[in-house]
N, CA and C of each residue as an Amber inpcrd file, in Angstrom:
protein
   495
   0.8270000  -1.1980000   0.0000000   0.0000000   0.0000000   0.0000000
   0.8650000   1.2530000   0.0000000   1.9240000   1.2410000   0.8160000
   2.7890000   2.4070000   0.8800000   3.4810000   2.6370000  -0.4540000
   3.8860000   1.5430000  -1.1450000   4.5320000   1.6830000  -2.4550000
   3.5800000   2.3100000  -3.4660000   2.3030000   1.8960000  -3.4250000
   1.3150000   2.4560000  -4.3370000   1.0990000   3.9350000  -4.0660000
   1.0150000   4.3110000  -2.7950000   0.8300000   5.7150000  -2.4410000
   2.0200000   6.5400000  -2.9110000   3.2180000   6.0490000  -2.6560000
   4.4220000   6.7640000  -3.0900000   4.4610000   6.8540000  -4.6150000
   4.1130000   5.7550000  -5.3040000   4.0970000   5.7670000  -6.7800000
   3.0840000   6.7750000  -7.3020000   1.9010000   6.8120000  -6.6900000
   0.8630000   7.7500000  -7.1270000   1.2690000   9.1960000  -6.9320000
   1.7990000   9.5060000  -5.7750000   2.2200000  10.8780000  -5.4900000
   3.4190000  11.2440000  -6.3560000   4.3480000  10.2970000  -6.5380000
   5.5150000  10.5440000  -7.3940000   5.1070000  10.7900000  -8.8370000
   4.1750000   9.9860000  -9.3420000   3.6950000  10.1660000 -10.7100000
   3.0140000  11.5110000 -10.8720000   2.1770000  11.8850000  -9.9080000
   1.4970000  13.1750000  -9.9580000   2.5120000  14.3120000  -9.9800000
   3.5050000  14.2310000  -9.1190000   4.5200000  15.2850000  -9.0550000
   5.3050000  15.3690000 -10.3510000   5.7580000  14.2180000 -10.8700000
   6.5300000  14.1970000 -12.1090000   5.7200000  14.7220000 -13.2810000
   4.5060000  14.2450000 -13.4250000   3.6830000  14.6750000 -14.5470000
   3.3690000  16.1650000 -14.4680000   3.0920000  16.6550000 -13.2700000
   2.7930000  18.0710000 -13.1080000   4.0020000  18.9230000 -13.4650000
   5.1840000  18.5100000 -13.0130000   6.4040000  19.2550000 -13.3330000
   6.6720000  19.2230000 -14.8270000   6.5130000  18.0540000 -15.4580000
   6.7520000  17.9500000 -16.8960000   5.8090000  18.8490000 -17.6900000
   4.5420000  18.8410000 -17.3280000   3.5760000  19.6740000 -18.0440000
   3.8400000  21.1440000 -17.7830000   4.1260000  21.4990000 -16.5440000
   4.3550000  22.9040000 -16.2010000   5.6020000  23.4530000 -16.8610000
   6.6260000  22.6380000 -17.0300000   7.8990000  23.1180000 -17.5710000
   8.0270000  22.9400000 -19.0690000   7.1230000  22.2380000 -19.6940000
   7.2890000  21.8780000 -21.0880000   7.2740000  23.0470000 -22.0500000
   6.6890000  24.1740000 -21.6710000   6.6200000  25.2740000 -22.6230000
   7.8620000  26.1510000 -22.6070000   8.8900000  25.7850000 -21.8570000
  10.1470000  26.5320000 -21.8160000   9.9480000  28.0130000 -21.5280000
   8.9410000  28.3490000 -20.7430000   8.7150000  29.7390000 -20.3720000
   7.9470000  30.5290000 -21.4070000   7.5500000  29.9000000 -22.4980000
   6.7800000  30.5980000 -23.5240000   5.3200000  30.2640000 -23.3300000
   4.4710000  31.2030000 -23.6650000   3.0510000  30.9230000 -23.5630000
   2.3790000  31.2850000 -24.8700000   1.2340000  30.6940000 -25.0760000
   0.4850000  30.9400000 -26.3010000  -0.8630000  31.5290000 -25.9350000
  -1.4080000  32.3070000 -26.8400000  -2.7340000  32.8650000 -26.6200000
  -3.7560000  31.7420000 -26.6870000  -4.8800000  31.8560000 -25.9570000
  -5.8890000  30.8160000 -25.9860000  -6.2960000  30.4890000 -27.4190000
  -6.3770000  29.1860000 -27.6980000  -6.8060000  28.7400000 -29.0110000
  -5.7070000  28.7800000 -30.0430000  -4.4730000  29.0710000 -29.6330000
  -3.4080000  29.1760000 -30.6220000  -2.3970000  28.0710000 -30.4440000
  -1.5340000  27.9630000 -31.4220000  -0.4430000  27.0060000 -31.3750000
   0.7830000  27.7300000 -31.8780000   1.9280000  27.4790000 -31.2220000
   3.1230000  28.1770000 -31.6510000   4.3470000  27.3380000 -31.4090000
   5.4080000  27.6700000 -32.0980000   6.7040000  27.0620000 -31.8370000
   7.5810000  28.1360000 -31.2270000   8.2550000  27.8070000 -30.1490000
   9.1020000  28.7740000 -29.4760000  10.3430000  29.0370000 -30.3110000
  10.7190000  30.3170000 -30.5120000  11.8900000  30.6240000 -31.2970000
  13.1250000  29.9880000 -30.6850000  13.9420000  29.3620000 -31.5240000
  15.1760000  28.7700000 -31.0670000  14.9810000  27.4820000 -30.2840000
  13.7530000  26.9970000 -30.1930000  13.5080000  25.7690000 -29.4520000
  13.5800000  24.5810000 -30.3930000  13.3320000  23.4190000 -29.8370000
  13.3650000  22.2080000 -30.6440000  12.0080000  21.9650000 -31.2910000
  11.2920000  23.0220000 -31.6370000  10.0270000  22.8850000 -32.3440000
   8.8560000  22.5640000 -31.4410000   8.8250000  23.0940000 -30.2470000
   7.7140000  22.8420000 -29.3390000   6.4490000  23.4540000 -29.9070000
   5.3780000  22.6950000 -29.8770000   4.0790000  23.1800000 -30.3020000
   3.2060000  23.2740000 -29.0600000   2.7420000  24.4750000 -28.7600000
   1.9650000  24.7200000 -27.5470000   0.5600000  25.1230000 -27.9470000
  -0.4340000  24.4250000 -27.4120000  -1.8200000  24.7520000 -27.7290000
  -2.6260000  24.8630000 -26.4530000  -3.4330000  25.9030000 -26.3770000
  -4.4200000  26.0060000 -25.3150000  -5.7640000  26.1000000 -26.0060000
  -6.8420000  26.1330000 -25.2660000  -8.1540000  26.1180000 -25.9040000
  -8.3390000  24.7970000 -26.6280000  -8.0080000  23.7020000 -25.9610000
  -7.9590000  22.3770000 -26.5650000  -9.3210000  21.6950000 -26.6730000
 -10.3900000  22.4050000 -26.3410000 -11.7420000  21.8390000 -26.3510000
 -11.7920000  20.5850000 -25.4900000 -11.1190000  20.6200000 -24.3520000
 -10.9780000  19.4500000 -23.4880000 -12.2870000  19.0400000 -22.8400000
 -12.4220000  17.7410000 -22.7120000 -13.4980000  17.1300000 -21.9340000
 -12.8190000  16.1580000 -20.9840000 -13.0070000  16.3530000 -19.6930000
 -12.3810000  15.4940000 -18.6860000 -13.4870000  14.9320000 -17.7950000
 -13.6260000  13.6060000 -17.8230000 -14.6540000  12.9440000 -17.0170000
 -13.9940000  11.9110000 -16.1140000 -14.4490000  11.8650000 -14.8820000
 -13.9890000  10.8670000 -13.9220000 -15.2310000  10.2260000 -13.3300000
 -15.2990000   8.9090000 -13.3910000 -16.4820000   8.2080000 -12.8810000
 -17.7340000   8.5740000 -13.6600000 -17.5890000   8.9530000 -14.9270000
 -18.7250000   9.2800000 -15.7790000 -19.2130000  10.7180000 -15.6840000
 -18.6420000  11.5070000 -14.7710000 -19.0540000  12.9030000 -14.6010000
 -17.9060000  13.8480000 -14.9180000 -18.2510000  15.0660000 -15.3690000
 -17.2170000  16.0710000 -15.6120000 -16.4090000  16.2800000 -14.3490000
 -15.0930000  16.4880000 -14.5050000 -14.2300000  16.7330000 -13.3600000
 -14.5380000  18.1280000 -12.8180000 -15.3170000  18.1700000 -11.7410000
 -15.7500000  19.4390000 -11.1460000 -14.5390000  20.2380000 -10.6890000
 -14.5820000  21.5430000 -10.9160000 -13.5060000  22.4210000 -10.4800000
 -12.3880000  22.5600000 -11.4870000 -12.4460000  21.8180000 -12.5900000
 -11.4250000  21.9230000 -13.6240000 -12.0240000  22.6650000 -14.8130000
 -11.4220000  23.7880000 -15.1750000 -11.8960000  24.5730000 -16.3050000
 -11.3420000  23.9600000 -17.5840000 -12.1800000  23.3460000 -18.4220000
 -11.6940000  22.7080000 -19.6510000 -10.9160000  23.6680000 -20.5530000
 -11.2330000  24.9520000 -20.5030000 -10.5320000  25.9300000 -21.3380000
  -9.0970000  26.1540000 -20.8750000  -8.7710000  25.7340000 -19.6450000
  -7.4200000  25.9290000 -19.1270000  -6.4780000  24.7740000 -19.4890000
  -6.9920000  23.7300000 -20.0940000  -6.1680000  22.5720000 -20.4380000
  -5.2720000  22.9260000 -21.6160000  -3.9790000  22.6570000 -21.4710000
  -3.0150000  22.9230000 -22.5320000  -2.4260000  21.6160000 -23.0430000
  -1.8910000  21.6840000 -24.2550000  -1.2680000  20.5410000 -24.8910000
   0.0660000  21.0070000 -25.4680000   1.1480000  20.3540000 -25.0920000
   2.4780000  20.7260000 -25.5580000   3.0930000  19.5110000 -26.2410000
   3.5190000  19.6930000 -27.4960000   4.2020000  18.6300000 -28.2360000
   5.6650000  19.0300000 -28.3490000   6.5500000  18.1780000 -27.7990000
   7.9710000  18.4950000 -27.8500000   8.7740000  17.2460000 -27.5270000
   9.8650000  17.0680000 -28.2480000  10.7960000  15.9980000 -27.9440000
  10.2010000  14.6030000 -27.9850000   9.2630000  14.3620000 -28.8990000
   8.6620000  13.0340000 -29.0150000   7.6140000  12.7340000 -27.9710000
   7.1940000  13.7350000 -27.2130000   6.1800000  13.5560000 -26.1700000
   5.0490000  14.5580000 -26.3650000   3.8970000  14.2110000 -25.8550000
   2.7530000  15.1210000 -25.7740000   2.4260000  15.2520000 -24.2960000
   2.4490000  16.4820000 -23.7900000   2.1200000  16.7670000 -22.3950000
   0.7910000  17.5080000 -22.3690000  -0.1460000  16.9850000 -21.6250000
  -1.4650000  17.5950000 -21.4810000  -1.6390000  17.9080000 -20.0040000
  -2.0650000  19.1220000 -19.6880000  -2.2280000  19.4310000 -18.2800000
  -3.0720000  20.6400000 -18.0150000  -3.5060000  20.7310000 -16.7830000
  -4.2720000  21.8730000 -16.3320000  -4.1340000  21.9880000 -14.8380000
  -4.1260000  23.2040000 -14.3780000  -4.1960000  23.4390000 -12.9480000
  -5.6450000  23.4240000 -12.5320000  -5.8500000  23.6120000 -11.2840000
  -7.1870000  23.6180000 -10.7250000  -7.8050000  24.9940000 -10.8270000
  -9.1190000  25.0460000 -10.9960000  -9.8280000  26.3150000 -10.9020000
 -10.7510000  26.2980000  -9.6920000 -10.8710000  25.1650000  -9.0300000
 -11.7490000  25.0490000  -7.8680000 -10.9590000  24.8010000  -6.6010000
  -9.7620000  25.3690000  -6.5010000  -8.9110000  25.1110000  -5.3490000
  -7.8610000  24.0800000  -5.7260000  -6.9630000  23.7850000  -4.8200000
  -5.8550000  22.8940000  -5.1400000  -6.2460000  21.4190000  -5.2230000
  -7.5090000  21.1050000  -5.0970000  -7.9330000  19.7120000  -5.0240000
  -8.0380000  19.0040000  -6.3690000  -8.3240000  19.6930000  -7.4640000
  -8.5350000  19.0320000  -8.7460000  -7.4010000  19.4060000  -9.7010000
  -6.8350000  18.4160000 -10.3930000  -5.7610000  18.6860000 -11.3400000
  -5.6480000  17.5350000 -12.3270000  -4.9890000  17.8110000 -13.4500000
  -4.8030000  16.8320000 -14.5190000  -3.4110000  16.9970000 -15.1060000
  -2.7150000  15.8830000 -15.3370000  -1.4280000  15.9000000 -16.0310000
  -1.2560000  14.5790000 -16.7570000  -0.9010000  14.6400000 -18.0480000
  -0.6880000  13.4430000 -18.8670000   0.5980000  13.6210000 -19.6470000
   1.4120000  12.5680000 -19.7030000   2.5840000  12.5300000 -20.5650000
   2.4350000  11.2770000 -21.4170000   2.4340000  11.4650000 -22.7610000
   2.3210000  10.3140000 -23.6520000   3.2560000  10.4760000 -24.8410000
   3.4920000   9.3810000 -25.5370000   4.3760000   9.4120000 -26.6880000
   3.6830000  10.1070000 -27.8510000   4.4620000  10.7890000 -28.6830000
   3.9360000  11.4830000 -29.8620000   4.2870000  10.6380000 -31.0830000
   3.4410000   9.6510000 -31.3490000   3.6440000   8.7420000 -32.4780000
   2.2860000   8.3390000 -33.0280000   2.2790000   7.5590000 -34.0940000
   1.0240000   7.1690000 -34.7410000   0.0810000   6.4560000 -33.7730000
   0.6100000   5.5910000 -32.9330000  -0.1760000   4.9090000 -31.8990000
   0.3770000   5.2960000 -30.5370000  -0.0190000   6.4750000 -30.0290000
   0.5570000   6.9640000 -28.7670000   0.2370000   6.0610000 -27.5870000
   1.1610000   6.0730000 -26.6370000   0.9880000   5.3320000 -25.3940000
   1.1740000   6.2980000 -24.2280000   0.3800000   6.1200000 -23.1960000
   0.4850000   6.9540000 -22.0010000   1.6710000   6.4760000 -21.1690000
   2.6260000   7.3810000 -20.9250000   3.7310000   7.0870000 -20.0150000
   3.2740000   7.2740000 -18.5820000   2.5980000   8.4060000 -18.3260000
   2.0810000   8.6730000 -16.9900000   0.8630000   9.5800000 -17.0800000
  -0.0160000   9.4160000 -16.1390000  -1.2260000  10.2220000 -16.0500000
  -1.4920000  10.4300000 -14.5660000  -1.8300000  11.6420000 -14.2050000
  -2.1280000  11.9360000 -12.8030000  -3.3840000  12.7890000 -12.7300000
  -4.2380000  12.4250000 -11.8060000  -5.4630000  13.1710000 -11.5250000
  -5.5570000  13.3760000 -10.0210000  -5.9570000  14.5510000  -9.6150000
  -6.3270000  14.7640000  -8.2240000  -7.8180000  15.0430000  -8.2540000
  -8.5660000  14.1310000  -7.6430000 -10.0210000  14.1770000  -7.6870000
 -10.5690000  14.0300000  -6.2770000 -11.2290000  15.0540000  -5.7950000
 -11.8640000  15.0020000  -4.4750000 -10.9190000  14.4900000  -3.3850000
  -9.6860000  14.9640000  -3.3960000  -8.7290000  14.5770000  -2.3760000
  -8.0370000  13.2510000  -2.6250000  -8.2960000  12.6320000  -3.7670000
  -7.6510000  11.3670000  -4.1170000  -6.5610000  11.6180000  -5.1500000
  -5.3560000  11.1160000  -4.8940000  -4.2540000  11.1800000  -5.8620000
  -4.3160000   9.9000000  -6.6820000  -4.7160000  10.0340000  -7.9410000
  -4.8800000   8.8770000  -8.8150000  -3.8760000   8.9520000  -9.9470000
  -3.3910000   7.7880000 -10.3820000  -2.4010000   7.8060000 -11.4440000
  -2.4770000   6.5720000 -12.3180000  -1.8470000   6.7170000 -13.4870000
  -1.5460000   5.6180000 -14.3860000  -0.0700000   5.7720000 -14.6720000
   0.6590000   4.6840000 -14.5770000   2.0850000   4.7380000 -14.8660000
   2.5030000   3.4890000 -15.6050000   3.2350000   3.6940000 -16.6920000
   3.8070000   2.5870000 -17.4430000   5.3230000   2.6610000 -17.3950000
   5.8410000   3.4540000 -16.4700000   7.2810000   3.6070000 -16.3050000
   7.6690000   2.8790000 -15.0240000   8.4000000   1.7930000 -15.1450000
   8.7610000   1.0220000 -13.9490000   7.5630000   0.2430000 -13.4550000
   7.0910000   0.5560000 -12.2580000   5.9190000  -0.1190000 -11.6990000
   4.6740000   0.2840000 -12.4780000   3.8970000  -0.6970000 -12.9140000
   2.6760000  -0.4270000 -13.6780000   1.5310000  -0.1680000 -12.7010000
   0.8770000   0.9680000 -12.8890000  -0.2530000   1.3650000 -12.0530000
  -1.3820000   1.7770000 -12.9820000  -2.5900000   1.2610000 -12.7660000
  -3.7440000   1.6310000 -13.5740000  -3.5920000   1.2020000 -15.0160000
  -4.4700000   1.7480000 -15.8680000  -4.4290000   1.4280000 -17.2960000
  -4.9340000   2.6160000 -18.0980000  -4.4350000   2.7410000 -19.3220000
  -4.8820000   3.8270000 -20.2090000  -4.7350000   3.3980000 -21.6610000
  -5.7200000   3.7680000 -22.4560000  -5.7000000   3.5400000 -23.9010000
  -5.8930000   4.8740000 -24.5890000  -5.2560000   5.0390000 -25.7550000
  -5.3590000   6.2890000 -26.5040000  -5.9350000   5.9920000 -27.8830000
  -6.9620000   6.7470000 -28.2600000  -7.5280000   6.6910000 -29.6080000
  -7.2550000   8.0440000 -30.2620000  -6.8550000   8.0300000 -31.5380000
  -6.5110000   9.2580000 -32.2510000  -7.4530000   9.4310000 -33.4280000
  -7.9990000  10.6490000 -33.5540000  -8.8280000  11.0150000 -34.6950000
  -8.3420000  12.3710000 -35.1740000  -7.4180000  12.3760000 -36.1510000
  -6.8120000  13.6250000 -36.6070000  -5.9350000  14.1920000 -35.5180000
  -6.3020000  15.3740000 -34.9950000  -5.5430000  16.0160000 -33.9190000
  -6.2240000  15.8540000 -32.5630000  -7.2750000  15.0270000 -32.5140000
  -8.0170000  14.8160000 -31.2780000  -7.6130000  13.4880000 -30.6490000
  -7.2730000  13.5530000 -29.3740000  -6.8420000  12.3820000 -28.6190000
  -7.8850000  12.0800000 -27.5530000  -8.3100000  10.8190000 -27.4820000
  -9.2180000  10.3730000 -26.4380000  -8.4820000   9.3230000 -25.6120000
  -8.3140000   9.6200000 -24.3430000  -7.5910000   8.7420000 -23.4270000
  -8.6040000   8.1990000 -22.4370000  -8.7230000   6.8830000 -22.3700000
  -9.6620000   6.2490000 -21.4460000  -8.9330000   5.1900000 -20.6280000
  -9.4660000   4.9030000 -19.4690000  -8.8720000   3.8520000 -18.6510000
  -9.3060000   3.9430000 -17.2200000  -8.4550000   3.3890000 -16.3680000
  -8.7380000   3.3730000 -14.9400000  -7.4830000   3.8180000 -14.1970000
  -7.6330000   4.8490000 -13.3660000  -6.5290000   5.3660000 -12.5570000
  -6.6670000   4.8110000 -11.1440000  -5.5270000   4.5710000 -10.5180000
  -5.5180000   4.0030000  -9.1710000  -4.6800000   4.8850000  -8.2600000
  -4.9920000   4.8470000  -6.9770000  -4.2190000   5.6420000  -6.0330000
  -4.7790000   5.5550000  -4.6430000  -4.5820000   6.6450000  -3.9230000
  -4.9670000   6.6530000  -2.5130000  -5.6820000   7.9470000  -2.1610000
  -6.4780000   7.8790000  -1.1140000  -7.1390000   9.0520000  -0.5610000
  -6.0940000   9.7980000   0.2580000  -5.7260000  11.0070000  -0.1570000
  -4.6920000  11.7630000   0.5350000  -5.0890000  12.1340000   1.9550000
  -6.3950000  12.2190000   2.2210000  -6.8620000  12.5600000   3.5640000
  -6.8050000  11.3560000   4.4920000  -6.8720000  10.1500000   3.9190000
  -6.8550000   8.9280000   4.7120000  -6.1330000   7.8260000   3.9270000
  -4.7960000   7.9100000   3.8090000  -4.0460000   6.9700000   2.9810000
  -4.1640000   5.5110000   3.4200000  -4.5370000   5.2620000   4.6380000
  -4.6570000   3.8840000   5.1240000  -6.0180000   3.2740000   4.7900000
  -6.8990000   4.0230000   4.1380000  -8.2400000   3.5420000   3.8210000
  -8.2400000   2.4860000   2.7270000  -7.1320000   2.3380000   2.0300000
  -7.0670000   1.3410000   0.9650000  -7.0460000   1.9870000  -0.4060000
  -6.9780000   1.1400000  -1.4030000  -6.8570000   1.5410000  -2.7960000
  -8.1320000   2.1970000  -3.3180000  -7.9580000   3.2700000  -4.1020000
  -9.0660000   3.9470000  -4.7610000  -8.8410000   3.8000000  -6.2670000
  -9.8560000   3.3920000  -7.0080000  -9.7670000   3.3310000  -8.4720000
 -10.9590000   4.0520000  -9.0630000 -10.7040000   4.7490000 -10.1690000
 -11.7760000   5.4720000 -10.8580000 -11.5550000   5.3720000 -12.3570000
 -12.6510000   5.1830000 -13.0920000 -12.6060000   5.2270000 -14.5450000
 -12.5020000   6.6820000 -14.9750000 -11.8000000   6.9300000 -16.0760000
 -11.6650000   8.2900000 -16.5770000 -11.7430000   8.2990000 -18.0940000
 -12.0560000   9.4760000 -18.6180000 -12.0580000   9.7370000 -20.0580000
 -11.6150000  11.1640000 -20.2770000 -10.5830000  11.3370000 -21.0950000
 -10.0430000  12.6540000 -21.3900000 -10.0270000  12.8000000 -22.8990000
 -10.5920000  13.8820000 -23.4010000 -10.6020000  14.1410000 -24.8420000
 -10.0670000  15.5450000 -25.0730000  -8.9870000  15.6640000 -25.8540000
  -8.3850000  16.9580000 -26.1460000  -7.9830000  17.0300000 -27.6110000
  -7.9550000  18.2500000 -28.1210000  -7.4630000  18.4980000 -29.4630000
  -6.1350000  19.2310000 -29.3440000  -5.0870000  18.6550000 -29.9250000
  -3.7440000  19.2180000 -29.8750000  -3.3440000  19.7030000 -31.2550000
  -2.8450000  20.9480000 -31.3320000  -2.4510000  21.5010000 -32.6100000
  -1.1720000  20.9400000 -33.1310000
């Protein structure tokens, strides 16, 4: 149980840092996509028309318009901060290829740190479907209740749909 909690919190921290740092300090206007001058061709998009559902319901407190998508270095980073307090958040790191795979995914939902990880210890599951520039990620995230980590394992189904420029 302790290993799962540490893995979940570690995945959340790593994914959040990767998404937050991926734009190399450059920002794009909502609904736009840009490559940073002198960079390795990073493509940054906001206004991704995101839909984030956990347990069949929209992720309350997360503003879909705040979700960004960054393509750089063979990876796609999708993330958003919370708009309803520090409790809700989303971060995804996946490969940028014809059949993308999720490396890590982290959700903070109602005080639960949930994750999917395919790096080292496997936690949860995620599948990616691609339709043009739209990515639909579905699966089951696992983790722990941060308010009561000894309560046992928490799992939730999720669906994330974003359009990346």
